[in-house]
N, C-alpha and C positions, 0 to 999 in steps of 0.2 A: 569682693563687694563689703564694704563697712557698713555694718547694720546697730543698730539700736532699738531698745525698746522704752514702750512711755504707757504711762496707766493714769486713770481716772485716779481720783484719791477715796475709792470706796475699801482698798483692801486696807486689813490691819496691819498697824506698824509692824508687830511680831513677820506677820506672811510677810510684807514688802523686804525686809530682810534678808527672807527666805530666797524671796525671789531675786534680789539683787544677787546672792550667793550664788544660786541656780545660773545666773545670765553670768557670771563672770567665769564659771567655771565651762560654760558653752561658746565662751568666746565674742559675746558681743561687747561691742567698743563702748557702750554706757546706756544706762537709764535714767530715764527722765518720768519725773511725776509731775500733772497738772497742779493748779492749785484751785482753790474754792472757797468762797465766803461760808458756805455750810458742811464743809466735808474738813478730813483731816489738815493741819496746816504740813505745808511741803519741806517747811526747813527742818521739823521733827523727822519728817521719813527720810531726808538726806544724812541725818544725823544717825538714823539707824542703821541705814545702810551701808553709810562710809564705817560704821564699827564694824560690822559684820563683812567686809571685802578687805581687799588690799591691794587691787590694780585697775578694775573696771571706773570710768569714770561716771558723775551721777549730777544729773541736773535739774532744775527747776525750769519747768515747762509750762505755764510761768508764774512768777511773782508779778503782781501788778502794781502799775504805776499811782492808782491810785489811794492803794491800802496800806501801801509801805514807803515811808519815807528814804530818798537815797541814801540817805546816810545812813538811814538802820540798816537797807540793805548790805550798802559799803560793807558796814562793821560785823554785819552777820554773815556774810560770805567769805569775808576775810577770815573769820573764823572756822568757819565750816571747812574752808579751805587749809587752815592749820589741824584741823581735828583729821582729814583727809588724805594729808599727806600730798595737798596741792591735784586732788583729783573734781573738784567741783567746776561746773560751769553754769554761769548765770543768766538763766533764761528771763526775760523780762517783757512786757508789753500790756496793751487795754485792757482787752479783753471781760468776760463777765458779764458781757452787755444784759441780758437779762436781770442780773440782780446787782450790780452797782448802782441803779440808780435807788434800791434799797437802802442804800444807807447814804443816802444824799449827795449822789455824785453824778451829773448828767454827762451822757458822752455824744448825742447828737441832741442839734444838728453841729457837725463837725466845724461850720465856719464859725460859730460860737466859742464851742468848747478849745478847740486845737489842739488835739491830743497829738499830732506830731509835734509844736513846738514842746509840748509836756514832756515828749521822750525825749527831746534834744538836752533839754535843760537837766534831766535825770540822769542820762547818761553821763553829762558832762560833768556833775556832781559828784556822780558815783569814781569817776577816773580821780577826778582831783583830792579825793579822799584817798584812796587807794593811792595815791602818790606819797603820800604823809607830809604832804606839807600844811600848811595853814591854807584854810577854804574860808575866802569872803565869795559868795556869790549872790548876787542880786536877779531873780529872772521874775517872772509872771506868775510862777507857781511856786516856785519853791527861793527860801532866802536862808542863807547859812553864812554866820560872822564869827570871824576869830575862832572855826575849829580844829583840831588837829587829831586825829588817830592816835591814841597811846600804843600801838603797838605794828609791828612791820607785816603787812601781808608777807608770807613766805614765799608764795610763789602769783604767776601770773595766773590770773583768772578770765577766760574766755567769756566776753560777752555774746549774749545770742539774742536777737531782737524778733518778735512774731508779730503778725499785721498781716490782714489782706489788703491792704491798703496798696497801690502802686508807688507813690510818693514813698511812703516810709518804707517799701521795700528796696527800692533803691536808696534811700538814706541811709536806709541798715548799714547796706555793703559799705559806706565809706567811712562808717565809724565803728562796725561792729565785726567780732570774730567769724561769725554765723549767723545767718537769717533763719529764720521757722517759717516754713510758706504756708503751712497746713495746722489747724486746731486738731483734724481726724480727717476730716473727708476732702477729698478733690479728685478729678479726674487726672489722668495722666496728660490729657490736653491742657485742662484748667493749670495744672502744674507747670506745664511749657511756658505759658503766658508769664507765670510769678517770675519764673525763672530769667525771663526778657527784662524784667523791671530790676532784680538784681542785676542782672549784666552791665546796666547803664550806669550803676553805683560802681560796681566794679573796673570798669573803664576809667571812671572819673578817679579813683584811689589809684588806680595801677596795679591792682592783684586782687586775686581772686579769694573769697571768703567761703567757709562750709554753709552750702546750702542744706538744711535740714529739713524735713516733713515727716508730719505724724501720718499714718496709715489704719485706719482702723481694718484690724485682721481677724478673723476668722477661720480657723482650719482644723479639718477633723476627715478621718478616713473615710466618713460618709459625705459626700460634698452636700449633697442637699440639707443634710444637719447642721451642718457651717453655716450653710445660707440662712437656715431660720433662725440661727444667734443671732444673725444681726439682723432681721427683720424682727425680733421681740425684743431689741437692745433701745430703751427709750432714748437713747444719746443720738443714736441714727435717725430715728423719725424726728426727733427735735431738729437735729440739723437739716435733713431733709424738705423739714416742713417750712424753717425760719433762715436757716443762713445758706446754703448750698445756690449759687446764681444759676438762674436756668440756662445759659449758656454756656457752661462747660459740661453740662448733661446733652444739649442739642449734637453734637458729632455720636453719642452713642445713641441715636435712636429716640430719647426722652424728651418729649416733649412738654413746654410748661401746661398744655392744654391736659397732658395726661396725668400732670401731678394736683391737676385743679382737685377734685375728689377728697386727694390724701390729705390738702392743706387747707379745705371746708372742715372737713373732720377734726382736724386739729384743733382749729381755731376755735371749735364746739366743743373742744375738751373731750373730744371722742378719742382717745389714744389707741384704743384697740382697737377700734375702726381704722384709724389712719395706718396702724401697722399693716392690716388684711389688703390696704391698697398700695402698697408698696410695690412698684415696677421689678419684677427680678434685674430687668436690664439696668435698674440703678442702684441695685446692690452690688452687679458687678462690677459697674464702671466705678464708682467710689468706694470700695473698698478690694482687700485683696482677702478672698473667699475661696472655698472648696480643699482641694487636695494639698500637700507640701508642693509636689511637683508643679502643681497650677500657679502657688505662689509664689514660685522662683520666677515662673515666666512673667507675671503680673510685677514683680519686684523689678524686673530689667527694664520693664516698660517706662518705670517712674526713674530709673539712673538715666536710660537714655532721654529722657526730656529733661534733665539735668540735675537731677538731685544725689547730693555726693553722701548723704548721712539720712538712708530712711531710717524712719522710728516707728516701728510695729507695735502698734497698739493692741495688743490679744484679747479676746475676749472669748468664751465659749470653754473651748478645750484648751487652757491655756497652756498644761505641760507639753503636750502634742507640739501645738502650734510652736511655743519655744526651741522643741528637737527638730522640727522642720525646717525653721527658720535659720537656724546655725548652720545647718548643712548648705542653705543656700548663700550664707556670708561668705 
């Protein structure tokens, strides 16, 4: 099983380099870093990890099509590819729904903001720049005139597109090298529904793409301790309260009604109260948590659902998790 690691941008830069070195030694395929408006910069992470490693691939998971111009992204990742010896993946998407409006960008309603069209223009400009030809492009969102990148990209740079939208997932499979199906939380059932969207795009294109998916992972010799780390993780309660769709939990016995008290506490700002109301079944359904042996079985469920590159996102006992996950790969 090919297996990657993913992290939120809360690691210190030096720590991220050490993690990448460890991941390389343990045989992981790649390391991916989320990007956030109010945390460390993903390009700096990749630079630090590239300097510390020799073989492992490094990816942005993801940069935002609102915050970085496609020409900037193209030249930045061509530079990172040169720095790393051709080991970078450009992951991009919309993302950061709660924070993008804070800098003047609206995502909803999508009928007005047209995020799919923005993404299509973005990918087209990036690819044009990488070809080394003069770029002239007039779109609805991006405009580039008489521009040529002043150096040649040394290697083909894989593009991964992240989205929760069925239309975008299908589109991504027609133009990208990979699709990122989940920002961290989804059930195997919900993941399979996303894979079906990707398969429609693959059929149109005539070849498969990499299907990557983040999976929040908490492993510990004490299974109860591992699950408590998930319960105490702010990102998990936020995702469960605002992002995870009720239908993906229904097959696991977690009803919308059961989540109602949790969501009400969250809306009131009672994060501690919301954490106490998280059903154990939701933790089991949405995360890879428990002991190492249990994790191996859970990963197989996602691979069976169609994921070709699981991106485990370890929290809690990270060192133990990495060691146990490497045995499952």
